ChimeraX commands (.cxc) that place a marker at each C-alpha (Angstrom):
marker #1 position 6.90,-34.88,18.33 radius 0.5
marker #1 position 4.41,-32.71,20.56 radius 0.5
marker #1 position 6.93,-30.49,21.49 radius 0.5
marker #1 position 8.21,-30.23,17.80 radius 0.5
marker #1 position 4.17,-29.23,16.93 radius 0.5
marker #1 position 4.17,-26.56,19.48 radius 0.5
marker #1 position 7.26,-25.17,18.68 radius 0.5
marker #1 position 6.14,-24.54,14.91 radius 0.5
marker #1 position 2.90,-23.60,15.63 radius 0.5
marker #1 position 4.85,-20.65,17.87 radius 0.5
marker #1 position 6.88,-20.35,14.80 radius 0.5
marker #1 position 4.03,-19.98,12.44 radius 0.5
marker #1 position 2.06,-17.17,14.55 radius 0.5
marker #1 position 4.91,-14.84,15.18 radius 0.5
marker #1 position 5.29,-15.02,11.29 radius 0.5
marker #1 position 1.34,-14.16,11.20 radius 0.5
marker #1 position 2.26,-11.38,13.84 radius 0.5
marker #1 position 5.12,-9.67,11.94 radius 0.5
marker #1 position 2.70,-10.12,8.48 radius 0.5
marker #1 position -0.24,-8.30,10.87 radius 0.5
marker #1 position 2.31,-5.90,11.88 radius 0.5
marker #1 position 3.35,-4.80,8.42 radius 0.5
marker #1 position -0.08,-4.97,6.82 radius 0.5
marker #1 position -0.62,-1.90,9.52 radius 0.5
marker #1 position 2.51,-0.23,7.94 radius 0.5
marker #1 position 5.33,-1.90,10.39 radius 0.5
marker #1 position 6.35,0.15,13.40 radius 0.5
marker #1 position 9.07,2.79,13.85 radius 0.5
marker #1 position 11.55,0.78,15.84 radius 0.5
marker #1 position 15.08,1.68,16.95 radius 0.5
marker #1 position 17.79,1.88,14.58 radius 0.5
marker #1 position 14.84,2.62,12.09 radius 0.5
marker #1 position 13.89,-1.26,11.26 radius 0.5
marker #1 position 10.26,-0.90,10.52 radius 0.5
marker #1 position 8.90,1.67,8.56 radius 0.5
marker #1 position 5.27,3.19,8.73 radius 0.5
marker #1 position 3.15,2.83,5.16 radius 0.5
marker #1 position 3.09,6.07,3.50 radius 0.5
marker #1 position -0.68,4.76,2.10 radius 0.5
marker #1 position -3.02,2.41,1.60 radius 0.5
marker #1 position -1.12,1.19,-1.96 radius 0.5
marker #1 position 2.15,0.49,-0.33 radius 0.5
marker #1 position 0.58,-1.37,2.81 radius 0.5
marker #1 position -1.91,-3.55,0.25 radius 0.5
marker #1 position 2.15,-4.08,-1.46 radius 0.5
marker #1 position 3.10,-5.23,1.98 radius 0.5
marker #1 position 0.43,-7.28,2.60 radius 0.5
marker #1 position 0.82,-9.22,-0.50 radius 0.5
marker #1 position 4.43,-9.66,0.14 radius 0.5
marker #1 position 3.75,-10.79,3.64 radius 0.5
marker #1 position 1.12,-13.39,2.55 radius 0.5
marker #1 position 2.94,-14.94,0.03 radius 0.5
marker #1 position 5.96,-15.23,2.95 radius 0.5
marker #1 position 3.67,-17.07,5.16 radius 0.5
marker #1 position 2.40,-19.42,2.52 radius 0.5
marker #1 position 6.08,-20.10,1.61 radius 0.5
marker #1 position 6.38,-20.60,5.55 radius 0.5
marker #1 position 3.83,-23.20,6.06 radius 0.5
marker #1 position 4.78,-25.26,2.95 radius 0.5
marker #1 position 8.36,-25.32,4.37 radius 0.5
marker #1 position 6.98,-26.56,7.41 radius 0.5
marker #1 position 4.35,-28.76,6.08 radius 0.5
marker #1 position 7.73,-30.32,3.55 radius 0.5
marker #1 position 9.89,-31.17,6.45 radius 0.5
marker #1 position 7.26,-32.74,8.90 radius 0.5
marker #1 position 6.24,-34.77,5.74 radius 0.5
marker #1 position 9.77,-35.62,5.24 radius 0.5
marker #1 position 10.33,-36.38,8.81 radius 0.5
marker #1 position 7.25,-38.38,9.08 radius 0.5
marker #1 position 8.56,-40.80,5.89 radius 0.5
marker #1 position 12.36,-41.02,6.99 radius 0.5
marker #1 position 10.45,-42.39,10.33 radius 0.5
marker #1 position 8.22,-45.15,8.62 radius 0.5
marker #1 position 11.70,-46.13,6.79 radius 0.5
marker #1 position 13.84,-46.41,9.53 radius 0.5
marker #1 position 11.26,-47.30,12.24 radius 0.5
marker #1 position 11.43,-44.39,14.14 radius 0.5
marker #1 position 13.76,-41.14,13.73 radius 0.5
marker #1 position 14.86,-40.91,17.38 radius 0.5
marker #1 position 15.78,-38.04,19.34 radius 0.5
marker #1 position 18.53,-36.97,17.13 radius 0.5
marker #1 position 15.79,-36.80,14.08 radius 0.5
marker #1 position 13.92,-34.86,16.35 radius 0.5
marker #1 position 16.32,-32.30,17.03 radius 0.5
marker #1 position 17.40,-32.16,13.00 radius 0.5
marker #1 position 13.86,-31.76,12.08 radius 0.5
marker #1 position 13.15,-29.06,14.62 radius 0.5
marker #1 position 16.35,-27.28,13.50 radius 0.5
marker #1 position 15.28,-27.57,9.88 radius 0.5
marker #1 position 12.12,-25.87,10.70 radius 0.5
marker #1 position 13.59,-23.18,12.51 radius 0.5
marker #1 position 15.98,-22.69,10.00 radius 0.5
marker #1 position 13.70,-22.39,7.17 radius 0.5
marker #1 position 11.26,-19.91,9.37 radius 0.5
marker #1 position 13.99,-17.86,10.02 radius 0.5
marker #1 position 15.49,-18.03,6.42 radius 0.5
marker #1 position 11.98,-17.08,5.18 radius 0.5
marker #1 position 11.07,-14.38,7.42 radius 0.5
marker #1 position 13.94,-12.54,6.36 radius 0.5
marker #1 position 14.34,-13.44,2.58 radius 0.5
marker #1 position 13.09,-12.11,0.05 radius 0.5
marker #1 position 12.18,-8.52,1.13 radius 0.5
marker #1 position 10.29,-6.12,-0.39 radius 0.5
marker #1 position 11.18,-5.52,-3.53 radius 0.5
marker #1 position 11.26,-1.17,-3.61 radius 0.5
marker #1 position 10.92,-0.03,-7.19 radius 0.5
marker #1 position 13.76,2.69,-8.35 radius 0.5
marker #1 position 12.92,6.10,-9.50 radius 0.5
marker #1 position 14.13,4.85,-13.16 radius 0.5
marker #1 position 10.92,1.81,-12.41 radius 0.5
marker #1 position 8.48,4.52,-11.27 radius 0.5
marker #1 position 8.71,6.31,-14.58 radius 0.5
marker #1 position 8.42,3.09,-16.85 radius 0.5
marker #1 position 5.19,2.25,-14.72 radius 0.5
marker #1 position 2.35,2.73,-17.53 radius 0.5
marker #1 position -0.81,1.48,-15.51 radius 0.5
marker #1 position -1.40,4.52,-13.48 radius 0.5
marker #1 position -3.15,2.71,-10.50 radius 0.5
marker #1 position -0.30,0.49,-9.65 radius 0.5
marker #1 position 2.19,3.36,-10.17 radius 0.5
marker #1 position 0.62,4.99,-7.64 radius 0.5
marker #1 position 0.87,2.23,-5.23 radius 0.5
marker #1 position 4.85,1.65,-6.30 radius 0.5
marker #1 position 5.00,5.47,-5.42 radius 0.5
marker #1 position 4.28,5.26,-1.96 radius 0.5
marker #1 position 6.42,2.39,-1.45 radius 0.5
marker #1 position 9.43,4.07,-3.02 radius 0.5
marker #1 position 8.38,7.66,-0.56 radius 0.5
marker #1 position 8.30,5.10,2.19 radius 0.5
marker #1 position 11.67,4.49,1.98 radius 0.5
marker #1 position 12.77,7.93,1.09 radius 0.5
marker #1 position 11.05,9.50,4.06 radius 0.5
marker #1 position 13.80,8.44,7.17 radius 0.5
marker #1 position 16.17,10.76,5.27 radius 0.5
marker #1 position 13.77,13.60,4.24 radius 0.5
marker #1 position 12.87,16.92,6.92 radius 0.5
marker #1 position 10.45,16.70,9.40 radius 0.5
marker #1 position 8.35,19.26,7.27 radius 0.5
marker #1 position 8.66,17.27,4.29 radius 0.5
marker #1 position 7.61,14.17,6.02 radius 0.5
marker #1 position 4.43,15.92,6.98 radius 0.5
marker #1 position 3.82,16.54,3.26 radius 0.5
marker #1 position 4.71,12.98,2.14 radius 0.5
marker #1 position 2.40,11.98,4.74 radius 0.5
marker #1 position -0.36,14.13,3.27 radius 0.5
marker #1 position 0.42,13.01,-0.59 radius 0.5
marker #1 position 0.23,9.32,0.65 radius 0.5
marker #1 position -3.32,10.24,1.46 radius 0.5
marker #1 position -4.09,12.17,-1.66 radius 0.5
marker #1 position -2.42,9.36,-3.38 radius 0.5
marker #1 position -5.01,7.07,-1.92 radius 0.5
marker #1 position -7.89,8.81,-3.22 radius 0.5
marker #1 position -6.35,9.37,-6.81 radius 0.5
marker #1 position -5.40,5.43,-6.86 radius 0.5
marker #1 position -9.81,5.20,-6.44 radius 0.5
marker #1 position -10.34,7.46,-9.07 radius 0.5
marker #1 position -8.09,6.04,-11.35 radius 0.5
marker #1 position -9.52,2.71,-11.08 radius 0.5
marker #1 position -12.27,3.88,-13.00 radius 0.5
marker #1 position -10.35,6.07,-15.57 radius 0.5
marker #1 position -9.70,4.88,-19.21 radius 0.5
marker #1 position -5.62,4.45,-19.33 radius 0.5
marker #1 position -5.94,6.59,-22.73 radius 0.5
marker #1 position -7.33,9.35,-20.44 radius 0.5
marker #1 position -5.55,12.34,-20.45 radius 0.5
marker #1 position -5.32,12.81,-16.69 radius 0.5
marker #1 position -3.76,9.24,-16.19 radius 0.5
marker #1 position -1.21,10.54,-18.40 radius 0.5
marker #1 position -1.05,13.64,-16.41 radius 0.5
marker #1 position -0.61,11.39,-13.01 radius 0.5
marker #1 position 2.39,9.45,-14.58 radius 0.5
marker #1 position 3.94,12.74,-15.63 radius 0.5
marker #1 position 3.37,14.10,-12.10 radius 0.5
marker #1 position 3.55,10.83,-9.53 radius 0.5
marker #1 position 6.21,8.71,-11.33 radius 0.5
marker #1 position 8.62,11.57,-12.63 radius 0.5
marker #1 position 8.19,15.16,-11.39 radius 0.5
marker #1 position 7.92,14.11,-7.48 radius 0.5
marker #1 position 10.51,11.39,-7.24 radius 0.5
marker #1 position 12.85,13.51,-9.27 radius 0.5
marker #1 position 12.51,16.26,-6.60 radius 0.5
marker #1 position 13.24,14.39,-3.98 radius 0.5
marker #1 position 16.27,12.20,-5.20 radius 0.5
marker #1 position 17.69,15.96,-6.57 radius 0.5
marker #1 position 17.15,16.89,-2.68 radius 0.5
marker #1 position 19.07,13.97,-1.24 radius 0.5
marker #1 position 21.82,14.69,-3.36 radius 0.5
marker #1 position 22.71,17.68,-2.07 radius 0.5
marker #1 position 25.26,17.80,0.65 radius 0.5
marker #1 position 23.90,17.30,4.48 radius 0.5
marker #1 position 25.89,20.22,5.17 radius 0.5
marker #1 position 24.66,22.46,2.58 radius 0.5
marker #1 position 20.85,21.91,2.61 radius 0.5
marker #1 position 20.50,24.60,5.11 radius 0.5
marker #1 position 22.49,27.05,3.36 radius 0.5
marker #1 position 20.69,29.93,1.70 radius 0.5
marker #1 position 21.10,30.42,-1.30 radius 0.5
marker #1 position 19.12,33.34,-3.99 radius 0.5
marker #1 position 17.22,33.73,-1.07 radius 0.5
marker #1 position 16.09,30.33,-0.05 radius 0.5
marker #1 position 17.72,27.21,1.16 radius 0.5
marker #1 position 17.22,23.67,-0.16 radius 0.5
marker #1 position 15.35,22.21,2.37 radius 0.5
marker #1 position 12.89,25.10,1.87 radius 0.5
marker #1 position 12.87,24.69,-1.52 radius 0.5
marker #1 position 12.21,20.94,-1.41 radius 0.5
marker #1 position 8.97,21.65,1.27 radius 0.5
marker #1 position 7.62,24.41,-1.50 radius 0.5
marker #1 position 7.90,21.85,-4.04 radius 0.5
marker #1 position 6.17,19.16,-2.22 radius 0.5
marker #1 position 3.46,21.63,-1.52 radius 0.5
marker #1 position 2.89,22.21,-4.81 radius 0.5
marker #1 position 2.81,18.88,-5.91 radius 0.5
marker #1 position 0.15,18.00,-3.46 radius 0.5
marker #1 position -1.88,20.74,-4.77 radius 0.5
marker #1 position -1.57,19.21,-8.20 radius 0.5
marker #1 position -2.31,15.61,-7.00 radius 0.5
marker #1 position -5.87,17.37,-5.44 radius 0.5
marker #1 position -6.47,18.93,-8.57 radius 0.5
marker #1 position -6.37,16.16,-10.74 radius 0.5
marker #1 position -8.25,13.77,-8.17 radius 0.5
marker #1 position -11.28,16.74,-7.97 radius 0.5
marker #1 position -10.88,16.46,-11.93 radius 0.5
marker #1 position -11.19,13.16,-11.94 radius 0.5
marker #1 position -14.08,12.91,-9.27 radius 0.5
marker #1 position -15.89,15.61,-11.81 radius 0.5
marker #1 position -17.23,13.33,-13.85 radius 0.5
marker #1 position -18.74,11.05,-11.13 radius 0.5
marker #1 position -20.42,14.13,-9.55 radius 0.5
marker #1 position -21.59,14.90,-12.75 radius 0.5
marker #1 position -23.20,11.12,-13.04 radius 0.5
marker #1 position -24.63,11.42,-9.62 radius 0.5
marker #1 position -26.32,14.36,-10.29 radius 0.5
marker #1 position -27.61,13.31,-13.37 radius 0.5
marker #1 position -29.08,10.38,-12.21 radius 0.5
marker #1 position -30.47,12.23,-9.32 radius 0.5
marker #1 position -32.85,14.36,-11.74 radius 0.5
marker #1 position -33.68,11.85,-13.95 radius 0.5
marker #1 position -34.86,9.89,-10.66 radius 0.5
marker #1 position -36.89,12.84,-9.50 radius 0.5
marker #1 position -37.98,13.17,-13.17 radius 0.5
marker #1 position -39.22,9.36,-13.18 radius 0.5
marker #1 position -40.55,9.10,-9.47 radius 0.5
marker #1 position -41.41,12.69,-8.35 radius 0.5
marker #1 position -40.21,14.13,-5.32 radius 0.5
marker #1 position -41.49,11.92,-2.62 radius 0.5
marker #1 position -44.44,10.05,-1.22 radius 0.5
marker #1 position -46.71,13.76,-1.18 radius 0.5
marker #1 position -46.57,13.54,-5.13 radius 0.5
marker #1 position -47.99,9.89,-5.08 radius 0.5
marker #1 position -50.63,10.59,-2.41 radius 0.5
marker #1 position -51.78,14.00,-4.73 radius 0.5
marker #1 position -51.68,12.02,-8.06 radius 0.5
marker #1 position -53.49,8.83,-6.70 radius 0.5
marker #1 position -56.70,8.60,-8.29 radius 0.5
marker #1 position -60.19,9.30,-6.39 radius 0.5
marker #1 position -61.29,6.76,-3.91 radius 0.5
marker #1 position -65.07,5.94,-5.23 radius 0.5
marker #1 position -67.38,6.22,-2.39 radius 0.5
marker #1 position -70.57,3.53,-1.74 radius 0.5
marker #1 position -74.03,4.80,-2.87 radius 0.5
marker link #1:1,2 radius 0.2
marker link #1:2,3 radius 0.2
marker link #1:3,4 radius 0.2
marker link #1:4,5 radius 0.2
marker link #1:5,6 radius 0.2
marker link #1:6,7 radius 0.2
marker link #1:7,8 radius 0.2
marker link #1:8,9 radius 0.2
marker link #1:9,10 radius 0.2
marker link #1:10,11 radius 0.2
marker link #1:11,12 radius 0.2
marker link #1:12,13 radius 0.2
marker link #1:13,14 radius 0.2
marker link #1:14,15 radius 0.2
marker link #1:15,16 radius 0.2
marker link #1:16,17 radius 0.2
marker link #1:17,18 radius 0.2
marker link #1:18,19 radius 0.2
marker link #1:19,20 radius 0.2
marker link #1:20,21 radius 0.2
marker link #1:21,22 radius 0.2
marker link #1:22,23 radius 0.2
marker link #1:23,24 radius 0.2
marker link #1:24,25 radius 0.2
marker link #1:25,26 radius 0.2
marker link #1:26,27 radius 0.2
marker link #1:27,28 radius 0.2
marker link #1:28,29 radius 0.2
marker link #1:29,30 radius 0.2
marker link #1:30,31 radius 0.2
marker link #1:31,32 radius 0.2
marker link #1:32,33 radius 0.2
marker link #1:33,34 radius 0.2
marker link #1:34,35 radius 0.2
marker link #1:35,36 radius 0.2
marker link #1:36,37 radius 0.2
marker link #1:37,38 radius 0.2
marker link #1:38,39 radius 0.2
marker link #1:39,40 radius 0.2
marker link #1:40,41 radius 0.2
marker link #1:41,42 radius 0.2
marker link #1:42,43 radius 0.2
marker link #1:43,44 radius 0.2
marker link #1:44,45 radius 0.2
marker link #1:45,46 radius 0.2
marker link #1:46,47 radius 0.2
marker link #1:47,48 radius 0.2
marker link #1:48,49 radius 0.2
marker link #1:49,50 radius 0.2
marker link #1:50,51 radius 0.2
marker link #1:51,52 radius 0.2
marker link #1:52,53 radius 0.2
marker link #1:53,54 radius 0.2
marker link #1:54,55 radius 0.2
marker link #1:55,56 radius 0.2
marker link #1:56,57 radius 0.2
marker link #1:57,58 radius 0.2
marker link #1:58,59 radius 0.2
marker link #1:59,60 radius 0.2
marker link #1:60,61 radius 0.2
marker link #1:61,62 radius 0.2
marker link #1:62,63 radius 0.2
marker link #1:63,64 radius 0.2
marker link #1:64,65 radius 0.2
marker link #1:65,66 radius 0.2
marker link #1:66,67 radius 0.2
marker link #1:67,68 radius 0.2
marker link #1:68,69 radius 0.2
marker link #1:69,70 radius 0.2
marker link #1:70,71 radius 0.2
marker link #1:71,72 radius 0.2
marker link #1:72,73 radius 0.2
marker link #1:73,74 radius 0.2
marker link #1:74,75 radius 0.2
marker link #1:75,76 radius 0.2
marker link #1:76,77 radius 0.2
marker link #1:77,78 radius 0.2
marker link #1:78,79 radius 0.2
marker link #1:79,80 radius 0.2
marker link #1:80,81 radius 0.2
marker link #1:81,82 radius 0.2
marker link #1:82,83 radius 0.2
marker link #1:83,84 radius 0.2
marker link #1:84,85 radius 0.2
marker link #1:85,86 radius 0.2
marker link #1:86,87 radius 0.2
marker link #1:87,88 radius 0.2
marker link #1:88,89 radius 0.2
marker link #1:89,90 radius 0.2
marker link #1:90,91 radius 0.2
marker link #1:91,92 radius 0.2
marker link #1:92,93 radius 0.2
marker link #1:93,94 radius 0.2
marker link #1:94,95 radius 0.2
marker link #1:95,96 radius 0.2
marker link #1:96,97 radius 0.2
marker link #1:97,98 radius 0.2
marker link #1:98,99 radius 0.2
marker link #1:99,100 radius 0.2
marker link #1:100,101 radius 0.2
marker link #1:101,102 radius 0.2
marker link #1:102,103 radius 0.2
marker link #1:103,104 radius 0.2
marker link #1:104,105 radius 0.2
marker link #1:105,106 radius 0.2
marker link #1:106,107 radius 0.2
marker link #1:107,108 radius 0.2
marker link #1:108,109 radius 0.2
marker link #1:109,110 radius 0.2
marker link #1:110,111 radius 0.2
marker link #1:111,112 radius 0.2
marker link #1:112,113 radius 0.2
marker link #1:113,114 radius 0.2
marker link #1:114,115 radius 0.2
marker link #1:115,116 radius 0.2
marker link #1:116,117 radius 0.2
marker link #1:117,118 radius 0.2
marker link #1:118,119 radius 0.2
marker link #1:119,120 radius 0.2
marker link #1:120,121 radius 0.2
marker link #1:121,122 radius 0.2
marker link #1:122,123 radius 0.2
marker link #1:123,124 radius 0.2
marker link #1:124,125 radius 0.2
marker link #1:125,126 radius 0.2
marker link #1:126,127 radius 0.2
marker link #1:127,128 radius 0.2
marker link #1:128,129 radius 0.2
marker link #1:129,130 radius 0.2
marker link #1:130,131 radius 0.2
marker link #1:131,132 radius 0.2
marker link #1:132,133 radius 0.2
marker link #1:133,134 radius 0.2
marker link #1:134,135 radius 0.2
marker link #1:135,136 radius 0.2
marker link #1:136,137 radius 0.2
marker link #1:137,138 radius 0.2
marker link #1:138,139 radius 0.2
marker link #1:139,140 radius 0.2
marker link #1:140,141 radius 0.2
marker link #1:141,142 radius 0.2
marker link #1:142,143 radius 0.2
marker link #1:143,144 radius 0.2
marker link #1:144,145 radius 0.2
marker link #1:145,146 radius 0.2
marker link #1:146,147 radius 0.2
marker link #1:147,148 radius 0.2
marker link #1:148,149 radius 0.2
marker link #1:149,150 radius 0.2
marker link #1:150,151 radius 0.2
marker link #1:151,152 radius 0.2
marker link #1:152,153 radius 0.2
marker link #1:153,154 radius 0.2
marker link #1:154,155 radius 0.2
marker link #1:155,156 radius 0.2
marker link #1:156,157 radius 0.2
marker link #1:157,158 radius 0.2
marker link #1:158,159 radius 0.2
marker link #1:159,160 radius 0.2
marker link #1:160,161 radius 0.2
marker link #1:161,162 radius 0.2
marker link #1:162,163 radius 0.2
marker link #1:163,164 radius 0.2
marker link #1:164,165 radius 0.2
marker link #1:165,166 radius 0.2
marker link #1:166,167 radius 0.2
marker link #1:167,168 radius 0.2
marker link #1:168,169 radius 0.2
marker link #1:169,170 radius 0.2
marker link #1:170,171 radius 0.2
marker link #1:171,172 radius 0.2
marker link #1:172,173 radius 0.2
marker link #1:173,174 radius 0.2
marker link #1:174,175 radius 0.2
marker link #1:175,176 radius 0.2
marker link #1:176,177 radius 0.2
marker link #1:177,178 radius 0.2
marker link #1:178,179 radius 0.2
marker link #1:179,180 radius 0.2
marker link #1:180,181 radius 0.2
marker link #1:181,182 radius 0.2
marker link #1:182,183 radius 0.2
marker link #1:183,184 radius 0.2
marker link #1:184,185 radius 0.2
marker link #1:185,186 radius 0.2
marker link #1:186,187 radius 0.2
marker link #1:187,188 radius 0.2
marker link #1:188,189 radius 0.2
marker link #1:189,190 radius 0.2
marker link #1:190,191 radius 0.2
marker link #1:191,192 radius 0.2
marker link #1:192,193 radius 0.2
marker link #1:193,194 radius 0.2
marker link #1:194,195 radius 0.2
marker link #1:195,196 radius 0.2
marker link #1:196,197 radius 0.2
marker link #1:197,198 radius 0.2
marker link #1:198,199 radius 0.2
marker link #1:199,200 radius 0.2
marker link #1:200,201 radius 0.2
marker link #1:201,202 radius 0.2
marker link #1:202,203 radius 0.2
marker link #1:203,204 radius 0.2
marker link #1:204,205 radius 0.2
marker link #1:205,206 radius 0.2
marker link #1:206,207 radius 0.2
marker link #1:207,208 radius 0.2
marker link #1:208,209 radius 0.2
marker link #1:209,210 radius 0.2
marker link #1:210,211 radius 0.2
marker link #1:211,212 radius 0.2
marker link #1:212,213 radius 0.2
marker link #1:213,214 radius 0.2
marker link #1:214,215 radius 0.2
marker link #1:215,216 radius 0.2
marker link #1:216,217 radius 0.2
marker link #1:217,218 radius 0.2
marker link #1:218,219 radius 0.2
marker link #1:219,220 radius 0.2
marker link #1:220,221 radius 0.2
marker link #1:221,222 radius 0.2
marker link #1:222,223 radius 0.2
marker link #1:223,224 radius 0.2
marker link #1:224,225 radius 0.2
marker link #1:225,226 radius 0.2
marker link #1:226,227 radius 0.2
marker link #1:227,228 radius 0.2
marker link #1:228,229 radius 0.2
marker link #1:229,230 radius 0.2
marker link #1:230,231 radius 0.2
marker link #1:231,232 radius 0.2
marker link #1:232,233 radius 0.2
marker link #1:233,234 radius 0.2
marker link #1:234,235 radius 0.2
marker link #1:235,236 radius 0.2
marker link #1:236,237 radius 0.2
marker link #1:237,238 radius 0.2
marker link #1:238,239 radius 0.2
marker link #1:239,240 radius 0.2
marker link #1:240,241 radius 0.2
marker link #1:241,242 radius 0.2
marker link #1:242,243 radius 0.2
marker link #1:243,244 radius 0.2
marker link #1:244,245 radius 0.2
marker link #1:245,246 radius 0.2
marker link #1:246,247 radius 0.2
marker link #1:247,248 radius 0.2
marker link #1:248,249 radius 0.2
marker link #1:249,250 radius 0.2
marker link #1:250,251 radius 0.2
marker link #1:251,252 radius 0.2
marker link #1:252,253 radius 0.2
marker link #1:253,254 radius 0.2
marker link #1:254,255 radius 0.2
marker link #1:255,256 radius 0.2
marker link #1:256,257 radius 0.2
marker link #1:257,258 radius 0.2
marker link #1:258,259 radius 0.2
marker link #1:259,260 radius 0.2
marker link #1:260,261 radius 0.2
view
């Protein structure tokens, strides 16, 4: 059973390594097997997915070992064949759980139906992560930039009322305009994407559109941050009024010291 325990520990360690790899955003592997996270939101969704998988793996290994132990007590030992069957069951369970279920990638229609603006940001990042391999290099650079902007936007939305106009604007911009632009470009046949029409190519129009969306995301983020900046300025002025400008004022305002006669 020592070999069996060592093998199961090794497989669990490999599962943890896969989880950590996905937590970091994954690697670019030959054949496109791995994907780098577009932003922190998609990385967190992947991390939660791998946490659930790891818990399922540990539970499966524990259940198999318990079943083998119970069978050993009933049968007065399971023998070499039983140990091999147990090891095989652990390997099969870990392989299956490592591959399935896969991360659920939202569809474009799902993005449009997402009402929570902060959740929409994370799901859009995950959707963009799976669109990026099909995009041209200039668009990929913009998608990476948009991912960073969406991270900042998500942090601002954490403190915003869902009924705030900026939240509704975010749902429109991130949940509709951005994915519609990418999907429209992907529907164009590959041979026509470089063909100039009306003074512009589809690839150039995609890059231009993504640039405008990036600018608009930045504008919405700044709009939301203005409230926090105003609050900070008000609090700073209040503290200056309440406590003075510093230690020098305290020394000036201190009552005179009485000298001994």
